[in-house]
Structure formats: structure tokens, C-alpha cells
C-alpha positions as CSV (number, residue, x, y, z in Angstrom):
1,M,73.4,94.6,94.7
2,K,74.1,97.9,96.4
3,A,77.6,99.3,96.5
4,V,79.2,102.5,97.9
5,I,82.4,104.2,96.9
6,L,83.7,106.2,99.8
7,D,86.5,108.2,98.3
8,A,86.1,108.4,94.5
9,A,88.1,111.7,94.5
10,S,91.3,109.7,95.1
11,L,91.0,108.4,91.5
12,G,90.8,111.8,90.0
13,P,88.0,113.6,88.2
14,D,88.5,112.1,84.8
15,I,87.8,108.5,85.5
16,D,84.9,106.5,84.0
17,L,83.2,104.3,86.6
18,A,81.0,102.5,83.9
19,P,82.9,99.2,84.1
20,I,82.0,99.0,87.8
21,R,78.4,100.2,87.4
22,Q,77.6,97.4,85.0
23,H,78.1,94.8,87.7
24,L,75.8,96.5,90.2
25,A,72.1,97.4,90.7
26,S,73.1,100.7,92.4
27,L,76.2,102.6,93.1
28,D,76.5,105.5,95.6
29,V,79.5,107.6,94.9
30,H,81.1,109.9,97.6
31,E,84.1,112.0,96.7
32,Q,85.5,111.8,100.2
33,S,84.5,110.2,103.5
34,T,85.6,110.5,107.1
35,R,85.7,107.4,109.3
36,D,82.4,108.4,111.0
37,Q,80.8,109.0,107.6
38,A,81.9,105.7,106.3
39,A,79.8,103.7,108.8
40,E,76.7,105.7,108.0
41,R,77.2,105.7,104.2
42,L,77.9,101.9,104.1
43,A,74.7,101.0,106.1
44,G,72.8,98.5,104.0
45,A,75.4,98.1,101.4
46,E,76.7,94.7,100.3
47,V,79.9,96.1,98.6
48,A,82.2,98.8,99.9
49,I,84.6,100.3,97.4
50,V,87.4,102.2,99.1
51,N,90.9,103.5,98.6
52,K,92.3,105.0,101.8
53,V,89.4,105.3,104.2
54,V,90.0,103.2,107.3
55,L,87.5,100.4,107.9
56,D,88.3,99.1,111.4
57,A,86.7,96.3,113.4
58,D,84.1,98.6,115.0
59,I,82.9,99.8,111.6
60,L,82.8,96.3,110.1
61,D,81.0,94.9,113.1
62,A,78.2,97.4,112.5
63,L,77.8,96.6,108.8
64,T,75.6,93.5,108.9
65,S,74.9,93.6,105.1
66,L,78.5,94.0,104.0
67,K,79.8,91.0,102.0
68,L,82.7,92.4,99.9
69,I,85.3,95.2,100.2
70,C,87.0,96.2,97.0
71,V,90.2,98.2,97.7
72,L,91.2,100.6,94.9
73,A,94.9,100.0,95.7
74,T,97.4,97.2,96.3
75,G,97.8,97.9,100.0
76,T,95.1,96.7,102.4
77,N,96.5,98.3,105.6
78,N,93.4,100.5,106.0
79,I,91.2,97.4,106.3
80,D,91.0,95.4,109.5
81,M,91.7,92.1,107.7
82,A,91.3,89.9,110.8
83,A,87.8,91.4,111.5
84,A,86.8,91.0,107.9
85,E,87.8,87.3,108.0
86,R,86.0,86.8,111.2
87,L,82.8,88.4,109.7
88,G,83.1,86.5,106.4
89,I,83.7,89.6,104.4
90,T,85.8,89.1,101.3
91,V,88.5,91.7,100.7
92,K,89.9,92.1,97.1
93,N,92.6,94.5,96.1
94,V,94.2,95.5,92.7
95,T,97.8,95.0,91.6
96,A,100.1,96.0,88.7
97,Y,97.8,98.8,87.6
98,G,100.5,101.4,87.6
99,T,103.6,99.5,86.4
100,A,104.2,101.6,83.3
101,S,103.4,104.8,85.1
102,V,105.7,104.3,88.1
103,A,108.5,102.9,86.0
104,Q,108.3,106.0,83.8
105,H,108.4,108.2,86.8
106,T,111.4,106.4,88.2
107,L,113.3,106.9,84.9
108,M,112.3,110.5,85.0
109,L,113.9,111.0,88.4
110,M,117.0,109.0,87.3
111,L,117.5,111.1,84.2
112,A,116.8,114.4,85.9
113,L,119.2,113.6,88.7
114,A,121.9,112.3,86.3
115,T,121.7,115.5,84.3
116,R,121.7,117.6,87.6
117,L,118.4,119.2,86.4
118,P,117.5,120.7,89.7
119,L,120.8,122.5,89.9
120,Y,120.8,123.8,86.3
121,Q,117.2,124.9,86.5
122,R,118.2,127.0,89.6
123,D,121.1,128.4,87.7
124,V,118.9,129.5,84.8
125,A,116.3,131.0,87.1
126,E,119.1,133.0,88.8
127,N,120.4,134.4,85.5
128,R,123.7,132.6,85.6
129,W,123.3,131.5,82.0
130,N,122.7,135.1,81.0
131,E,125.9,136.1,82.6
132,S,128.1,133.2,81.5
133,P,131.2,134.0,79.5
134,F,130.6,130.8,77.4
135,F,127.6,129.5,75.5
136,C,126.7,126.9,78.1
137,L,126.9,126.2,81.8
138,M,128.9,123.2,83.1
139,D,129.4,123.9,86.8
140,H,127.7,120.6,87.9
141,T,129.2,117.3,86.6
142,T,126.5,115.2,85.0
143,L,126.3,111.4,84.8
144,Q,126.1,109.4,81.6
145,L,123.9,106.4,82.4
146,E,125.4,104.1,79.7
147,D,127.7,101.5,81.2
148,K,126.7,102.5,84.7
149,R,125.5,100.0,87.3
150,L,121.9,100.2,88.6
151,V,121.1,98.2,91.7
152,I,117.3,97.5,92.2
153,V,115.7,96.3,95.4
154,G,112.5,94.5,94.4
155,Q,112.4,92.1,91.4
156,G,108.6,92.1,91.0
157,E,106.8,93.4,88.0
158,L,107.7,97.1,88.7
159,G,111.4,96.5,89.4
160,S,111.7,94.3,86.3
161,K,110.0,97.0,84.2
162,V,112.5,99.6,85.5
163,A,115.3,97.2,84.7
164,R,114.2,96.9,81.1
165,L,114.0,100.7,80.7
166,A,117.4,101.2,82.2
167,Q,118.9,98.5,80.0
168,A,117.6,100.5,77.0
169,F,120.0,103.2,78.2
170,G,122.8,100.7,78.3
171,M,122.9,100.3,82.0
172,H,124.0,97.2,83.8
173,V,121.4,96.0,86.2
174,D,121.7,94.0,89.4
175,F,118.8,92.9,91.6
176,A,119.5,92.7,95.3
177,A,118.4,89.8,97.4
178,R,115.0,90.2,99.1
179,P,115.6,92.1,102.3
180,G,115.2,89.8,105.3
181,N,115.6,86.7,103.2
182,E,119.3,87.1,102.2
183,A,120.3,83.7,103.8
184,H,117.9,81.9,101.4
185,D,118.4,84.0,98.3
186,S,121.2,83.2,95.8
187,R,121.5,86.9,94.9
188,P,123.8,89.3,96.9
189,G,122.2,91.6,99.4
190,L,122.0,95.4,99.0
191,R,124.9,95.9,101.4
192,E,127.1,93.8,99.2
193,L,126.0,95.4,96.0
194,A,125.8,99.0,97.1
195,P,129.5,99.9,97.0
196,E,129.6,99.2,93.3
197,A,126.4,101.0,92.4
198,D,126.0,104.2,90.4
199,V,122.3,104.3,90.9
200,I,120.1,102.6,93.6
201,S,116.3,102.3,93.0
202,L,113.9,101.0,95.5
203,H,110.8,99.0,94.5
204,C,110.0,96.9,97.6
205,P,107.3,97.1,100.3
206,L,107.8,98.8,103.6
207,T,108.3,96.0,106.2
208,E,110.3,95.6,109.3
209,A,113.0,94.1,107.1
210,T,113.1,97.2,104.8
211,R,112.5,100.0,107.3
212,H,115.6,102.3,107.0
213,L,117.1,99.7,104.6
214,V,119.2,102.6,103.3
215,D,120.6,104.0,106.5
216,A,123.7,106.1,107.5
217,A,125.8,102.9,107.6
218,L,124.9,101.9,104.1
219,L,125.2,105.4,102.8
220,A,128.8,105.5,104.2
221,T,129.7,102.5,101.9
222,L,128.7,104.2,98.6
223,K,131.1,105.6,96.2
224,P,130.8,109.4,95.7
225,G,128.1,110.6,93.3
226,V,125.6,107.7,93.6
227,L,122.0,108.5,92.8
228,L,119.3,107.2,95.2
229,I,115.7,106.9,94.1
230,N,112.7,105.9,96.2
231,C,109.4,105.4,94.4
232,A,108.3,102.6,96.9
233,R,107.4,103.7,100.4
234,G,108.6,106.4,102.7
235,G,110.8,105.1,105.5
236,I,112.6,102.5,103.4
237,I,115.4,105.1,103.4
238,D,116.5,107.1,106.4
239,E,115.6,110.4,104.7
240,E,117.5,112.6,107.2
241,A,120.7,110.5,106.8
242,A,120.3,110.6,103.0
243,L,119.8,114.4,103.1
244,E,123.0,114.8,105.2
245,A,124.9,112.6,102.7
246,L,123.6,114.8,99.9
247,R,124.6,118.0,101.6
248,Q,128.1,116.6,102.3
249,G,128.5,115.7,98.6
250,R,128.7,111.9,99.4
251,L,125.4,111.3,97.6
252,G,125.2,112.6,94.0
253,G,121.4,113.0,93.9
254,L,118.3,112.1,95.8
255,G,114.8,111.6,94.2
256,V,111.8,110.5,96.3
257,D,108.1,110.2,95.4
258,V,107.2,109.1,98.9
259,L,107.5,110.2,102.5
260,P,106.8,108.4,105.8
261,V,103.7,110.4,106.5
262,E,101.5,111.5,103.6
263,P,100.3,114.2,103.2
264,P,103.2,115.7,105.2
265,R,101.1,118.1,107.1
266,Q,103.8,118.6,109.8
267,G,106.4,119.1,107.1
268,H,109.6,117.1,106.5
269,P,113.3,117.9,106.3
270,L,113.4,117.0,102.6
271,L,110.7,119.6,101.9
272,D,112.7,122.2,103.9
273,A,115.8,121.4,101.9
274,L,114.2,122.1,98.5
275,D,115.3,125.8,98.9
276,E,118.9,124.6,99.1
277,P,121.2,124.2,96.0
278,L,121.0,120.4,96.1
279,N,120.4,117.8,93.4
280,L,117.2,116.9,95.1
281,I,113.7,116.1,93.8
282,V,110.6,115.4,95.8
283,T,107.4,114.5,94.0
284,P,104.0,114.2,95.8
285,H,103.4,110.5,95.6
286,N,102.2,110.9,92.0
287,A,104.3,108.4,90.2
288,W,101.1,106.2,89.7
289,I,98.7,108.9,88.5
290,T,98.7,108.6,84.7
291,P,95.1,108.5,83.4
292,E,95.8,105.0,82.0
293,A,96.9,103.7,85.4
294,R,93.9,105.2,87.2
295,Q,91.4,103.8,84.7
296,R,93.1,100.5,85.0
297,I,92.2,100.5,88.7
298,V,88.6,100.8,87.7
299,A,88.9,97.9,85.2
300,L,90.6,95.6,87.7
301,T,88.0,96.5,90.4
302,A,85.2,95.6,87.9
303,D,87.0,92.3,87.3
304,N,87.1,91.7,91.1
305,L,83.3,92.3,91.3
306,R,82.6,89.9,88.4
307,D,84.9,87.2,89.8
308,W,83.3,87.5,93.3
309,Q,79.8,87.4,91.8
310,E,80.7,84.3,89.8
311,G,81.9,82.6,93.0
């Protein structure tokens, strides 16, 4: 069985592909591929292994040998799923590979924002500590997480892991009702929980129900000093409204690992604001990238190949 990986570089240079190779007669590995290269490179292959390269209907129609697409991610939005179904091509993705990694990153953002790390690091770099009349700096009021209330949107494996870590710090955790399903959910919705929150953390998919879930109207209901964290998808918060709330002091801290367009080649207001004295952290969609998580993607993809071969 011939397989082709189109964008192996997206897994990083230190990943062992041996678990995948053992299920295949041959494996062609390409570090990166454009859309046009994808069609050429997949010619004659029975299995396509892909992370972010788009496989649309035109490409799939031309690949008469293709039987299986293994996506090296949870999302399958880069695959024309309707065309794959029409052509009898199976599509398999991977899930829960980065739970520990993303949860750890979420807590890192929470702790850094709670301690006003971006602000104190700026102070140290600008020699304010050197010039202080006392042994320490205390210009920025920090937040002790114990006994504070964390509201999580998304009670899946990742949201539940974040909850357990937060509870180890003595936080009280509430899960909001699933956005768009509040009428059939016994839990309160985010808009009901938000006014009592000290920290809000987002771990839900981007859908029409969650787009700009945290908007200017919801931000206006928060008590001063709330920390807002998004390690889910860009666009779940209205980033410009959140930035304005941060500048006005209505939001205590903002930490995001995602932006609506990635990579942000045209820039983004949050990136421009990193030069300002704000309690703001932007990380480059790397919450998931621990070596363990990336190697887990390979193991799960190997499982998908085996399961498919066994029927």
C-alpha cells in the first residue's frame, strides 16, 4: 500500500514516523506541499496523510487510486468531506492527542496573567527594579487564584483537564452550557455565569454559535480584573473589543494562543498592542506542540491505518 505525507514539517523535525511506516509498503514524505503539488504527489497513492493542505473536490476527483485520508489533526475543514463521501474515500482524524499539552499551556497563561508577568517583566527590562526604593516592585495588583471562580466554556476532555488543574490551585470551577444549546442544557449559559467569574477560559470549537461568543456586550457585564484566556480558536472572542476592555482597565488580563487568521500575515491588533504596557500575552498557536503530543498524533494515525486495514 502506497501512502504520501504532504506536510510532515507541520509535526516538527523530531518526530518518529516508524509507527506509520510499519503499516505501509511505501511512504513518501514531503515536508510541505502546495495545493497544486498535492494533486501531483498523491497520484497513484492509496493513502493521503495530511495536516493542513487543502484537498478539495477537484483534487479528489483526479485521485482515482485514493481510498483513505488520514488527517494529522482533529479538524477536517481542509478536506472536502462531501466529495470524499461521494467518491467512497474514508477520512480519519485524530483527537485528544494534545490534552495535557494544551491544558498546561492554558494554566501557564492563567498563572502569568494572574501574577501580571508581562507588566513586571517590562518593569524589570526598563530598570524600574534597579531604581526602586524598596526590595520589590508591587505597582501591579496580582490575583491569587485560590478561592477564585473559573468559568470554562467546553466540558470535553480538554476543558475537564483544565478544570482539574485549576481545582488543584483551589479554584471553584463552573462549566457553561454548550453555546447554542442553552435551552436544552441544565447548566447556566456563559452570559449568566460571566458576571461572577474571575477567570474565563475557552475550550470549544468555532461555530456560528460561538463566533464572537465573548463580545463587547458580554465584556461589559464582567467585574473589573477578570482574566480572559482563549486556547480554542480565533474568533470565539471579539479580539478588538477585548483589547479595548483591556486598555480601559475593565479586563484584568488577556491571553490568547489563537487568532482568526493564522499565520497572521496581515498583522492583527493584538500583535500591535504587544508594545503597550498591558497584561497581554499572545502565543503562536503552540499550546499543542509538546513532543509527547506531536508523537501521539503519529501513534493515533498509525491506529487509524491499522483499523482501516482491518476493516
